[in-house]
All heavy atoms as atom14 arrays in JSON, in Angstrom:
{
  "sequence": "MIKRKITSRLVEFYRNDSKALLLTGARQTGKSFSARHFGRLYFKHFVEPVFL",
  "atom14_mask": [
    [1, 1, 1, 1, 1, 1, 1, 1, 0, 0, 0, 0, 0, 0],
    [1, 1, 1, 1, 1, 1, 1, 1, 0, 0, 0, 0, 0, 0],
    [1, 1, 1, 1, 1, 1, 1, 1, 1, 0, 0, 0, 0, 0],
    [1, 1, 1, 1, 1, 1, 1, 1, 1, 1, 1, 0, 0, 0],
    [1, 1, 1, 1, 1, 1, 1, 1, 1, 0, 0, 0, 0, 0],
    [1, 1, 1, 1, 1, 1, 1, 1, 0, 0, 0, 0, 0, 0],
    [1, 1, 1, 1, 1, 1, 1, 0, 0, 0, 0, 0, 0, 0],
    [1, 1, 1, 1, 1, 1, 0, 0, 0, 0, 0, 0, 0, 0],
    [1, 1, 1, 1, 1, 1, 1, 1, 1, 1, 1, 0, 0, 0],
    [1, 1, 1, 1, 1, 1, 1, 1, 0, 0, 0, 0, 0, 0],
    [1, 1, 1, 1, 1, 1, 1, 0, 0, 0, 0, 0, 0, 0],
    [1, 1, 1, 1, 1, 1, 1, 1, 1, 0, 0, 0, 0, 0],
    [1, 1, 1, 1, 1, 1, 1, 1, 1, 1, 1, 0, 0, 0],
    [1, 1, 1, 1, 1, 1, 1, 1, 1, 1, 1, 1, 0, 0],
    [1, 1, 1, 1, 1, 1, 1, 1, 1, 1, 1, 0, 0, 0],
    [1, 1, 1, 1, 1, 1, 1, 1, 0, 0, 0, 0, 0, 0],
    [1, 1, 1, 1, 1, 1, 1, 1, 0, 0, 0, 0, 0, 0],
    [1, 1, 1, 1, 1, 1, 0, 0, 0, 0, 0, 0, 0, 0],
    [1, 1, 1, 1, 1, 1, 1, 1, 1, 0, 0, 0, 0, 0],
    [1, 1, 1, 1, 1, 0, 0, 0, 0, 0, 0, 0, 0, 0],
    [1, 1, 1, 1, 1, 1, 1, 1, 0, 0, 0, 0, 0, 0],
    [1, 1, 1, 1, 1, 1, 1, 1, 0, 0, 0, 0, 0, 0],
    [1, 1, 1, 1, 1, 1, 1, 1, 0, 0, 0, 0, 0, 0],
    [1, 1, 1, 1, 1, 1, 1, 0, 0, 0, 0, 0, 0, 0],
    [1, 1, 1, 1, 0, 0, 0, 0, 0, 0, 0, 0, 0, 0],
    [1, 1, 1, 1, 1, 0, 0, 0, 0, 0, 0, 0, 0, 0],
    [1, 1, 1, 1, 1, 1, 1, 1, 1, 1, 1, 0, 0, 0],
    [1, 1, 1, 1, 1, 1, 1, 1, 1, 0, 0, 0, 0, 0],
    [1, 1, 1, 1, 1, 1, 1, 0, 0, 0, 0, 0, 0, 0],
    [1, 1, 1, 1, 0, 0, 0, 0, 0, 0, 0, 0, 0, 0],
    [1, 1, 1, 1, 1, 1, 1, 1, 1, 0, 0, 0, 0, 0],
    [1, 1, 1, 1, 1, 1, 0, 0, 0, 0, 0, 0, 0, 0],
    [1, 1, 1, 1, 1, 1, 1, 1, 1, 1, 1, 0, 0, 0],
    [1, 1, 1, 1, 1, 1, 0, 0, 0, 0, 0, 0, 0, 0],
    [1, 1, 1, 1, 1, 0, 0, 0, 0, 0, 0, 0, 0, 0],
    [1, 1, 1, 1, 1, 1, 1, 1, 1, 1, 1, 0, 0, 0],
    [1, 1, 1, 1, 1, 1, 1, 1, 1, 1, 0, 0, 0, 0],
    [1, 1, 1, 1, 1, 1, 1, 1, 1, 1, 1, 0, 0, 0],
    [1, 1, 1, 1, 0, 0, 0, 0, 0, 0, 0, 0, 0, 0],
    [1, 1, 1, 1, 1, 1, 1, 1, 1, 1, 1, 0, 0, 0],
    [1, 1, 1, 1, 1, 1, 1, 1, 0, 0, 0, 0, 0, 0],
    [1, 1, 1, 1, 1, 1, 1, 1, 1, 1, 1, 1, 0, 0],
    [1, 1, 1, 1, 1, 1, 1, 1, 1, 1, 1, 0, 0, 0],
    [1, 1, 1, 1, 1, 1, 1, 1, 1, 0, 0, 0, 0, 0],
    [1, 1, 1, 1, 1, 1, 1, 1, 1, 1, 0, 0, 0, 0],
    [1, 1, 1, 1, 1, 1, 1, 1, 1, 1, 1, 0, 0, 0],
    [1, 1, 1, 1, 1, 1, 1, 0, 0, 0, 0, 0, 0, 0],
    [1, 1, 1, 1, 1, 1, 1, 1, 1, 0, 0, 0, 0, 0],
    [1, 1, 1, 1, 1, 1, 1, 0, 0, 0, 0, 0, 0, 0],
    [1, 1, 1, 1, 1, 1, 1, 0, 0, 0, 0, 0, 0, 0],
    [1, 1, 1, 1, 1, 1, 1, 1, 1, 1, 1, 0, 0, 0],
    [1, 1, 1, 1, 1, 1, 1, 1, 0, 0, 0, 0, 0, 0]
  ],
  "atom14_positions": [
    [[33.52, 16.68, -95.32], [33.18, 18.04, -94.97], [33.41, 18.23, -93.46], [33.18, 17.36, -92.64], [31.72, 18.28, -95.3], [31.29, 19.71, -95.02], [29.64, 20.14, -95.55], [28.68, 19.28, -94.33], [0.0, 0.0, 0.0], [0.0, 0.0, 0.0], [0.0, 0.0, 0.0], [0.0, 0.0, 0.0], [0.0, 0.0, 0.0], [0.0, 0.0, 0.0]],
    [[33.86, 19.4, -93.14], [34.14, 19.76, -91.72], [32.86, 20.11, -91.0], [32.04, 20.88, -91.53], [35.11, 20.94, -91.64], [36.42, 20.61, -92.32], [35.32, 21.35, -90.24], [37.36, 21.79, -92.48], [0.0, 0.0, 0.0], [0.0, 0.0, 0.0], [0.0, 0.0, 0.0], [0.0, 0.0, 0.0], [0.0, 0.0, 0.0], [0.0, 0.0, 0.0]],
    [[32.62, 19.54, -89.84], [31.49, 19.91, -89.04], [31.91, 21.15, -88.27], [32.87, 21.15, -87.5], [31.06, 18.8, -88.09], [29.87, 19.19, -87.27], [29.28, 17.99, -86.56], [28.27, 18.42, -85.58], [26.98, 18.52, -86.0], [0.0, 0.0, 0.0], [0.0, 0.0, 0.0], [0.0, 0.0, 0.0], [0.0, 0.0, 0.0], [0.0, 0.0, 0.0]],
    [[31.13, 22.21, -88.41], [31.45, 23.47, -87.75], [30.49, 23.74, -86.57], [29.34, 23.37, -86.62], [31.36, 24.61, -88.73], [32.33, 24.44, -89.89], [32.14, 25.57, -90.89], [32.93, 25.35, -92.1], [34.18, 25.72, -92.25], [34.81, 26.35, -91.32], [34.8, 25.47, -93.38], [0.0, 0.0, 0.0], [0.0, 0.0, 0.0], [0.0, 0.0, 0.0]],
    [[30.98, 24.36, -85.53], [30.16, 24.68, -84.38], [29.04, 25.66, -84.74], [27.95, 25.62, -84.15], [31.05, 25.3, -83.27], [32.02, 24.32, -82.66], [32.83, 25.01, -81.61], [33.89, 24.1, -81.05], [34.71, 24.75, -80.05], [0.0, 0.0, 0.0], [0.0, 0.0, 0.0], [0.0, 0.0, 0.0], [0.0, 0.0, 0.0], [0.0, 0.0, 0.0]],
    [[29.3, 26.52, -85.68], [28.33, 27.55, -86.05], [27.05, 26.92, -86.61], [25.96, 27.47, -86.46], [28.93, 28.57, -87.04], [27.98, 29.77, -87.25], [29.23, 27.94, -88.38], [27.88, 30.7, -86.1], [0.0, 0.0, 0.0], [0.0, 0.0, 0.0], [0.0, 0.0, 0.0], [0.0, 0.0, 0.0], [0.0, 0.0, 0.0], [0.0, 0.0, 0.0]],
    [[27.15, 25.75, -87.23], [25.99, 25.11, -87.83], [24.96, 24.78, -86.76], [23.76, 25.08, -86.96], [26.4, 23.85, -88.61], [27.38, 24.17, -89.57], [25.2, 23.21, -89.31], [0.0, 0.0, 0.0], [0.0, 0.0, 0.0], [0.0, 0.0, 0.0], [0.0, 0.0, 0.0], [0.0, 0.0, 0.0], [0.0, 0.0, 0.0], [0.0, 0.0, 0.0]],
    [[25.39, 24.23, -85.66], [24.44, 23.92, -84.58], [23.81, 25.18, -84.01], [22.62, 25.21, -83.67], [25.09, 23.08, -83.5], [26.15, 23.77, -82.95], [0.0, 0.0, 0.0], [0.0, 0.0, 0.0], [0.0, 0.0, 0.0], [0.0, 0.0, 0.0], [0.0, 0.0, 0.0], [0.0, 0.0, 0.0], [0.0, 0.0, 0.0], [0.0, 0.0, 0.0]],
    [[24.6, 26.25, -83.96], [24.07, 27.52, -83.43], [23.06, 28.13, -84.38], [22.06, 28.71, -83.97], [25.18, 28.49, -83.14], [26.01, 28.03, -81.95], [26.89, 29.12, -81.48], [27.59, 28.64, -80.3], [28.06, 29.44, -79.4], [27.94, 30.75, -79.52], [28.67, 28.94, -78.33], [0.0, 0.0, 0.0], [0.0, 0.0, 0.0], [0.0, 0.0, 0.0]],
    [[23.3, 28.0, -85.7], [22.35, 28.5, -86.69], [21.02, 27.74, -86.59], [19.93, 28.34, -86.61], [22.9, 28.38, -88.1], [24.01, 29.33, -88.46], [24.6, 28.95, -89.81], [23.51, 30.74, -88.5], [0.0, 0.0, 0.0], [0.0, 0.0, 0.0], [0.0, 0.0, 0.0], [0.0, 0.0, 0.0], [0.0, 0.0, 0.0], [0.0, 0.0, 0.0]],
    [[21.09, 26.44, -86.41], [19.9, 25.63, -86.28], [19.12, 26.02, -85.02], [17.93, 26.21, -85.04], [20.24, 24.13, -86.23], [19.03, 23.29, -85.88], [20.83, 23.68, -87.54], [0.0, 0.0, 0.0], [0.0, 0.0, 0.0], [0.0, 0.0, 0.0], [0.0, 0.0, 0.0], [0.0, 0.0, 0.0], [0.0, 0.0, 0.0], [0.0, 0.0, 0.0]],
    [[19.84, 26.2, -83.93], [19.18, 26.61, -82.66], [18.55, 27.97, -82.81], [17.41, 28.19, -82.35], [20.25, 26.63, -81.59], [19.72, 27.01, -80.22], [20.85, 27.06, -79.18], [21.78, 26.22, -79.25], [20.75, 27.94, -78.3], [0.0, 0.0, 0.0], [0.0, 0.0, 0.0], [0.0, 0.0, 0.0], [0.0, 0.0, 0.0], [0.0, 0.0, 0.0]],
    [[19.21, 28.91, -83.43], [18.69, 30.24, -83.63], [17.41, 30.19, -84.5], [16.41, 30.82, -84.2], [19.72, 31.14, -84.29], [19.22, 32.56, -84.52], [19.27, 33.5, -83.5], [18.66, 32.91, -85.74], [18.82, 34.78, -83.7], [18.21, 34.2, -85.93], [18.26, 35.13, -84.92], [0.0, 0.0, 0.0], [0.0, 0.0, 0.0], [0.0, 0.0, 0.0]],
    [[17.45, 29.41, -85.54], [16.34, 29.3, -86.48], [15.1, 28.73, -85.78], [14.0, 29.18, -85.99], [16.71, 28.41, -87.68], [15.57, 28.18, -88.61], [15.02, 29.17, -89.35], [15.09, 26.86, -88.79], [13.96, 28.93, -90.24], [14.06, 26.63, -89.67], [13.48, 27.65, -90.39], [12.48, 27.4, -91.24], [0.0, 0.0, 0.0], [0.0, 0.0, 0.0]],
    [[15.32, 27.77, -84.91], [14.18, 27.13, -84.2], [13.59, 28.04, -83.13], [12.38, 27.98, -82.87], [14.65, 25.83, -83.56], [14.91, 24.75, -84.58], [15.29, 23.48, -83.88], [15.6, 22.44, -84.89], [16.32, 21.42, -84.64], [16.83, 21.16, -83.46], [16.56, 20.52, -85.6], [0.0, 0.0, 0.0], [0.0, 0.0, 0.0], [0.0, 0.0, 0.0]],
    [[14.4, 28.89, -82.52], [13.94, 29.68, -81.37], [13.58, 31.12, -81.67], [12.94, 31.76, -80.86], [15.02, 29.66, -80.27], [15.23, 28.26, -79.73], [14.34, 27.46, -79.72], [16.45, 28.01, -79.31], [0.0, 0.0, 0.0], [0.0, 0.0, 0.0], [0.0, 0.0, 0.0], [0.0, 0.0, 0.0], [0.0, 0.0, 0.0], [0.0, 0.0, 0.0]],
    [[14.03, 31.65, -82.8], [13.9, 33.09, -83.03], [13.5, 33.36, -84.48], [13.83, 32.57, -85.36], [15.23, 33.77, -82.76], [15.08, 35.15, -82.15], [13.96, 35.7, -82.23], [16.07, 35.64, -81.61], [0.0, 0.0, 0.0], [0.0, 0.0, 0.0], [0.0, 0.0, 0.0], [0.0, 0.0, 0.0], [0.0, 0.0, 0.0], [0.0, 0.0, 0.0]],
    [[12.78, 34.41, -84.69], [12.36, 34.77, -86.05], [12.95, 36.1, -86.48], [12.46, 36.71, -87.44], [10.84, 34.81, -86.14], [10.33, 35.78, -85.26], [0.0, 0.0, 0.0], [0.0, 0.0, 0.0], [0.0, 0.0, 0.0], [0.0, 0.0, 0.0], [0.0, 0.0, 0.0], [0.0, 0.0, 0.0], [0.0, 0.0, 0.0], [0.0, 0.0, 0.0]],
    [[13.96, 36.55, -85.81], [14.58, 37.83, -86.14], [15.7, 37.62, -87.16], [16.11, 36.5, -87.43], [15.16, 38.47, -84.88], [14.11, 38.85, -83.87], [14.73, 39.44, -82.66], [13.66, 39.75, -81.6], [14.23, 40.32, -80.39], [0.0, 0.0, 0.0], [0.0, 0.0, 0.0], [0.0, 0.0, 0.0], [0.0, 0.0, 0.0], [0.0, 0.0, 0.0]],
    [[16.19, 38.7, -87.7], [17.3, 38.65, -88.66], [18.58, 38.25, -87.93], [18.75, 38.48, -86.73], [17.47, 40.0, -89.32], [0.0, 0.0, 0.0], [0.0, 0.0, 0.0], [0.0, 0.0, 0.0], [0.0, 0.0, 0.0], [0.0, 0.0, 0.0], [0.0, 0.0, 0.0], [0.0, 0.0, 0.0], [0.0, 0.0, 0.0], [0.0, 0.0, 0.0]],
    [[19.51, 37.66, -88.67], [20.74, 37.21, -88.1], [21.91, 37.81, -88.88], [21.9, 37.8, -90.13], [20.84, 35.7, -88.15], [22.12, 35.04, -87.68], [22.31, 35.26, -86.19], [22.1, 33.54, -87.99], [0.0, 0.0, 0.0], [0.0, 0.0, 0.0], [0.0, 0.0, 0.0], [0.0, 0.0, 0.0], [0.0, 0.0, 0.0], [0.0, 0.0, 0.0]],
    [[22.87, 38.33, -88.22], [24.06, 38.88, -88.84], [25.28, 38.1, -88.4], [25.59, 38.0, -87.21], [24.28, 40.34, -88.44], [25.5, 41.05, -88.97], [25.44, 41.19, -90.5], [25.64, 42.39, -88.33], [0.0, 0.0, 0.0], [0.0, 0.0, 0.0], [0.0, 0.0, 0.0], [0.0, 0.0, 0.0], [0.0, 0.0, 0.0], [0.0, 0.0, 0.0]],
    [[25.98, 37.48, -89.38], [27.18, 36.72, -89.04], [28.41, 37.62, -89.23], [28.59, 38.18, -90.28], [27.33, 35.51, -89.99], [26.27, 34.44, -89.89], [26.5, 33.39, -90.95], [26.25, 33.81, -88.53], [0.0, 0.0, 0.0], [0.0, 0.0, 0.0], [0.0, 0.0, 0.0], [0.0, 0.0, 0.0], [0.0, 0.0, 0.0], [0.0, 0.0, 0.0]],
    [[29.15, 37.77, -88.16], [30.36, 38.6, -88.24], [31.55, 37.77, -87.75], [31.37, 36.78, -87.04], [30.25, 39.87, -87.35], [30.07, 39.48, -86.01], [29.08, 40.73, -87.81], [0.0, 0.0, 0.0], [0.0, 0.0, 0.0], [0.0, 0.0, 0.0], [0.0, 0.0, 0.0], [0.0, 0.0, 0.0], [0.0, 0.0, 0.0], [0.0, 0.0, 0.0]],
    [[32.7, 38.18, -88.11], [33.94, 37.47, -87.66], [35.09, 37.73, -88.57], [35.0, 38.46, -89.56], [0.0, 0.0, 0.0], [0.0, 0.0, 0.0], [0.0, 0.0, 0.0], [0.0, 0.0, 0.0], [0.0, 0.0, 0.0], [0.0, 0.0, 0.0], [0.0, 0.0, 0.0], [0.0, 0.0, 0.0], [0.0, 0.0, 0.0], [0.0, 0.0, 0.0]],
    [[36.18, 37.07, -88.29], [37.4, 37.23, -89.07], [37.22, 36.7, -90.48], [36.3, 35.88, -90.74], [38.52, 36.52, -88.38], [0.0, 0.0, 0.0], [0.0, 0.0, 0.0], [0.0, 0.0, 0.0], [0.0, 0.0, 0.0], [0.0, 0.0, 0.0], [0.0, 0.0, 0.0], [0.0, 0.0, 0.0], [0.0, 0.0, 0.0], [0.0, 0.0, 0.0]],
    [[38.11, 37.12, -91.35], [38.07, 36.66, -92.73], [38.4, 35.18, -92.82], [39.17, 34.66, -92.01], [39.08, 37.44, -93.57], [38.75, 38.9, -93.69], [39.86, 39.69, -94.36], [40.18, 39.05, -95.66], [41.35, 39.18, -96.27], [42.29, 39.9, -95.73], [41.55, 38.6, -97.44], [0.0, 0.0, 0.0], [0.0, 0.0, 0.0], [0.0, 0.0, 0.0]],
    [[37.81, 34.5, -93.8], [38.13, 33.13, -94.18], [37.97, 32.15, -93.02], [38.78, 31.27, -92.8], [39.53, 33.04, -94.73], [39.71, 33.84, -96.01], [41.11, 33.74, -96.58], [42.04, 33.33, -95.89], [41.24, 34.08, -97.84], [0.0, 0.0, 0.0], [0.0, 0.0, 0.0], [0.0, 0.0, 0.0], [0.0, 0.0, 0.0], [0.0, 0.0, 0.0]],
    [[36.86, 32.29, -92.28], [36.57, 31.35, -91.18], [35.38, 30.49, -91.43], [34.99, 29.71, -90.57], [36.38, 32.11, -89.87], [35.34, 33.04, -90.01], [37.67, 32.83, -89.42], [0.0, 0.0, 0.0], [0.0, 0.0, 0.0], [0.0, 0.0, 0.0], [0.0, 0.0, 0.0], [0.0, 0.0, 0.0], [0.0, 0.0, 0.0], [0.0, 0.0, 0.0]],
    [[34.74, 30.64, -92.6], [33.62, 29.76, -92.94], [32.25, 30.36, -92.72], [31.24, 29.61, -92.67], [0.0, 0.0, 0.0], [0.0, 0.0, 0.0], [0.0, 0.0, 0.0], [0.0, 0.0, 0.0], [0.0, 0.0, 0.0], [0.0, 0.0, 0.0], [0.0, 0.0, 0.0], [0.0, 0.0, 0.0], [0.0, 0.0, 0.0], [0.0, 0.0, 0.0]],
    [[32.13, 31.65, -92.58], [30.82, 32.3, -92.38], [29.89, 32.06, -93.55], [28.79, 31.61, -93.4], [31.0, 33.78, -92.09], [31.74, 34.11, -90.82], [31.88, 35.61, -90.63], [32.63, 36.29, -91.72], [34.05, 36.03, -91.79], [0.0, 0.0, 0.0], [0.0, 0.0, 0.0], [0.0, 0.0, 0.0], [0.0, 0.0, 0.0], [0.0, 0.0, 0.0]],
    [[30.38, 32.37, -94.74], [29.55, 32.26, -95.97], [29.25, 30.79, -96.24], [28.1, 30.43, -96.59], [30.29, 32.82, -97.17], [30.42, 34.23, -97.0], [0.0, 0.0, 0.0], [0.0, 0.0, 0.0], [0.0, 0.0, 0.0], [0.0, 0.0, 0.0], [0.0, 0.0, 0.0], [0.0, 0.0, 0.0], [0.0, 0.0, 0.0], [0.0, 0.0, 0.0]],
    [[30.24, 29.93, -96.08], [30.0, 28.49, -96.3], [28.94, 27.99, -95.36], [28.03, 27.23, -95.78], [31.31, 27.73, -96.08], [31.13, 26.24, -96.17], [31.11, 25.61, -97.4], [30.95, 25.5, -95.02], [30.92, 24.24, -97.47], [30.75, 24.14, -95.09], [30.75, 23.52, -96.31], [0.0, 0.0, 0.0], [0.0, 0.0, 0.0], [0.0, 0.0, 0.0]],
    [[29.0, 28.35, -94.12], [28.03, 27.87, -93.1], [26.64, 28.4, -93.43], [25.66, 27.65, -93.31], [28.46, 28.32, -91.72], [29.68, 27.74, -91.36], [0.0, 0.0, 0.0], [0.0, 0.0, 0.0], [0.0, 0.0, 0.0], [0.0, 0.0, 0.0], [0.0, 0.0, 0.0], [0.0, 0.0, 0.0], [0.0, 0.0, 0.0], [0.0, 0.0, 0.0]],
    [[26.53, 29.66, -93.85], [25.21, 30.18, -94.18], [24.61, 29.47, -95.4], [23.43, 29.15, -95.43], [25.35, 31.69, -94.44], [0.0, 0.0, 0.0], [0.0, 0.0, 0.0], [0.0, 0.0, 0.0], [0.0, 0.0, 0.0], [0.0, 0.0, 0.0], [0.0, 0.0, 0.0], [0.0, 0.0, 0.0], [0.0, 0.0, 0.0], [0.0, 0.0, 0.0]],
    [[25.45, 29.23, -96.43], [24.98, 28.51, -97.61], [24.55, 27.07, -97.24], [23.51, 26.58, -97.68], [26.07, 28.44, -98.65], [26.31, 29.72, -99.36], [27.39, 29.55, -100.41], [27.83, 30.84, -100.85], [29.08, 31.26, -100.69], [30.0, 30.53, -100.16], [29.41, 32.48, -101.12], [0.0, 0.0, 0.0], [0.0, 0.0, 0.0], [0.0, 0.0, 0.0]],
    [[25.35, 26.4, -96.47], [25.06, 25.02, -96.09], [23.77, 24.96, -95.29], [22.91, 24.11, -95.57], [26.24, 24.49, -95.26], [26.07, 23.1, -94.81], [26.11, 22.02, -95.66], [25.84, 22.59, -93.57], [25.9, 20.91, -94.97], [25.76, 21.25, -93.7], [0.0, 0.0, 0.0], [0.0, 0.0, 0.0], [0.0, 0.0, 0.0], [0.0, 0.0, 0.0]],
    [[23.61, 25.86, -94.37], [22.37, 25.92, -93.55], [21.17, 26.19, -94.44], [20.13, 25.52, -94.29], [22.52, 27.01, -92.5], [21.24, 27.26, -91.71], [20.84, 26.36, -90.76], [20.49, 28.37, -91.96], [19.69, 26.58, -90.04], [19.34, 28.58, -91.24], [18.91, 27.73, -90.29], [0.0, 0.0, 0.0], [0.0, 0.0, 0.0], [0.0, 0.0, 0.0]],
    [[21.3, 27.15, -95.35], [20.19, 27.49, -96.22], [19.74, 26.33, -97.12], [18.58, 26.08, -97.29], [0.0, 0.0, 0.0], [0.0, 0.0, 0.0], [0.0, 0.0, 0.0], [0.0, 0.0, 0.0], [0.0, 0.0, 0.0], [0.0, 0.0, 0.0], [0.0, 0.0, 0.0], [0.0, 0.0, 0.0], [0.0, 0.0, 0.0], [0.0, 0.0, 0.0]],
    [[20.67, 25.61, -97.66], [20.37, 24.46, -98.51], [19.75, 23.3, -97.73], [18.96, 22.58, -98.28], [21.62, 24.03, -99.23], [22.07, 25.05, -100.27], [23.25, 24.55, -101.07], [23.65, 25.61, -101.97], [24.91, 26.09, -102.1], [25.83, 25.6, -101.31], [25.19, 27.0, -102.91], [0.0, 0.0, 0.0], [0.0, 0.0, 0.0], [0.0, 0.0, 0.0]],
    [[20.15, 23.12, -96.5], [19.64, 22.04, -95.71], [18.23, 22.25, -95.17], [17.42, 21.36, -95.11], [20.57, 21.7, -94.55], [21.83, 20.98, -94.85], [22.65, 20.82, -93.55], [21.56, 19.63, -95.45], [0.0, 0.0, 0.0], [0.0, 0.0, 0.0], [0.0, 0.0, 0.0], [0.0, 0.0, 0.0], [0.0, 0.0, 0.0], [0.0, 0.0, 0.0]],
    [[17.96, 23.51, -94.72], [16.74, 23.76, -93.97], [15.64, 24.47, -94.74], [14.56, 24.63, -94.2], [17.09, 24.51, -92.68], [17.78, 23.61, -91.71], [19.16, 23.54, -91.65], [17.04, 22.8, -90.85], [19.81, 22.7, -90.78], [17.69, 21.96, -89.95], [19.06, 21.91, -89.93], [19.7, 21.09, -89.06], [0.0, 0.0, 0.0], [0.0, 0.0, 0.0]],
    [[15.88, 24.85, -95.97], [14.84, 25.57, -96.71], [14.64, 24.88, -98.06], [15.59, 24.45, -98.72], [15.28, 27.02, -96.94], [15.38, 27.81, -95.69], [16.61, 28.13, -95.13], [14.25, 28.24, -94.99], [16.72, 28.81, -93.92], [14.33, 28.93, -93.81], [15.59, 29.25, -93.26], [0.0, 0.0, 0.0], [0.0, 0.0, 0.0], [0.0, 0.0, 0.0]],
    [[13.4, 24.84, -98.47], [13.05, 24.24, -99.77], [13.62, 25.04, -100.92], [14.15, 24.51, -101.88], [11.53, 24.13, -99.87], [11.06, 23.41, -101.12], [9.56, 23.28, -101.14], [9.11, 22.58, -102.37], [7.65, 22.51, -102.41], [0.0, 0.0, 0.0], [0.0, 0.0, 0.0], [0.0, 0.0, 0.0], [0.0, 0.0, 0.0], [0.0, 0.0, 0.0]],
    [[13.52, 26.37, -100.81], [14.05, 27.26, -101.84], [15.12, 28.15, -101.21], [14.86, 28.8, -100.2], [12.95, 28.14, -102.42], [11.84, 27.34, -103.03], [11.98, 26.7, -104.22], [10.58, 27.07, -102.61], [10.88, 26.08, -104.54], [10.02, 26.28, -103.57], [0.0, 0.0, 0.0], [0.0, 0.0, 0.0], [0.0, 0.0, 0.0], [0.0, 0.0, 0.0]],
    [[16.27, 28.15, -101.81], [17.39, 28.96, -101.3], [17.95, 29.8, -102.43], [18.35, 29.3, -103.46], [18.5, 28.03, -100.74], [19.7, 28.75, -100.26], [19.69, 29.5, -99.12], [20.9, 28.7, -100.98], [20.81, 30.14, -98.66], [22.03, 29.32, -100.53], [21.97, 30.09, -99.38], [0.0, 0.0, 0.0], [0.0, 0.0, 0.0], [0.0, 0.0, 0.0]],
    [[17.92, 31.14, -102.27], [18.43, 32.04, -103.27], [19.63, 32.74, -102.72], [19.6, 33.31, -101.61], [17.35, 33.07, -103.67], [17.88, 34.07, -104.68], [16.1, 32.36, -104.17], [0.0, 0.0, 0.0], [0.0, 0.0, 0.0], [0.0, 0.0, 0.0], [0.0, 0.0, 0.0], [0.0, 0.0, 0.0], [0.0, 0.0, 0.0], [0.0, 0.0, 0.0]],
    [[20.67, 32.76, -103.48], [21.91, 33.43, -103.08], [22.19, 34.58, -104.02], [22.27, 34.38, -105.25], [23.09, 32.43, -103.12], [24.35, 33.02, -102.63], [25.46, 32.0, -102.59], [25.2, 30.83, -102.76], [26.63, 32.43, -102.38], [0.0, 0.0, 0.0], [0.0, 0.0, 0.0], [0.0, 0.0, 0.0], [0.0, 0.0, 0.0], [0.0, 0.0, 0.0]],
    [[22.37, 35.8, -103.52], [22.65, 36.93, -104.41], [24.04, 36.81, -105.02], [24.95, 36.27, -104.42], [22.57, 38.15, -103.5], [22.79, 37.59, -102.14], [22.29, 36.19, -102.13], [0.0, 0.0, 0.0], [0.0, 0.0, 0.0], [0.0, 0.0, 0.0], [0.0, 0.0, 0.0], [0.0, 0.0, 0.0], [0.0, 0.0, 0.0], [0.0, 0.0, 0.0]],
    [[24.16, 37.3, -106.29], [25.42, 37.28, -106.98], [25.84, 38.73, -107.18], [25.12, 39.5, -107.75], [25.31, 36.56, -108.29], [26.65, 36.6, -109.04], [24.84, 35.12, -108.07], [0.0, 0.0, 0.0], [0.0, 0.0, 0.0], [0.0, 0.0, 0.0], [0.0, 0.0, 0.0], [0.0, 0.0, 0.0], [0.0, 0.0, 0.0], [0.0, 0.0, 0.0]],
    [[27.0, 39.06, -106.65], [27.52, 40.43, -106.82], [28.62, 40.4, -107.87], [29.56, 39.66, -107.75], [28.06, 40.95, -105.47], [27.02, 41.01, -104.39], [26.97, 40.09, -103.39], [26.07, 42.04, -104.43], [26.01, 40.15, -102.42], [25.12, 42.1, -103.43], [25.05, 41.17, -102.43], [0.0, 0.0, 0.0], [0.0, 0.0, 0.0], [0.0, 0.0, 0.0]],
    [[28.48, 41.23, -108.88], [29.46, 41.26, -109.94], [30.44, 42.44, -109.78], [30.23, 43.45, -109.29], [28.76, 41.4, -111.3], [27.83, 40.22, -111.63], [27.12, 40.52, -112.93], [28.62, 38.93, -111.73], [0.0, 0.0, 0.0], [0.0, 0.0, 0.0], [0.0, 0.0, 0.0], [0.0, 0.0, 0.0], [0.0, 0.0, 0.0], [0.0, 0.0, 0.0]]
  ]
}
């Protein structure tokens, strides 16, 4: 698995702030992957919405 810089920033944000976070950026750069990975690692229960 590729280690991404955003993962460390997500961890830092989670530890220091309790506000909502919006990930923006170019297409296909790993935003969704990083958010899923972070959620599975740091939370006991992780729910991901499914859009049909």
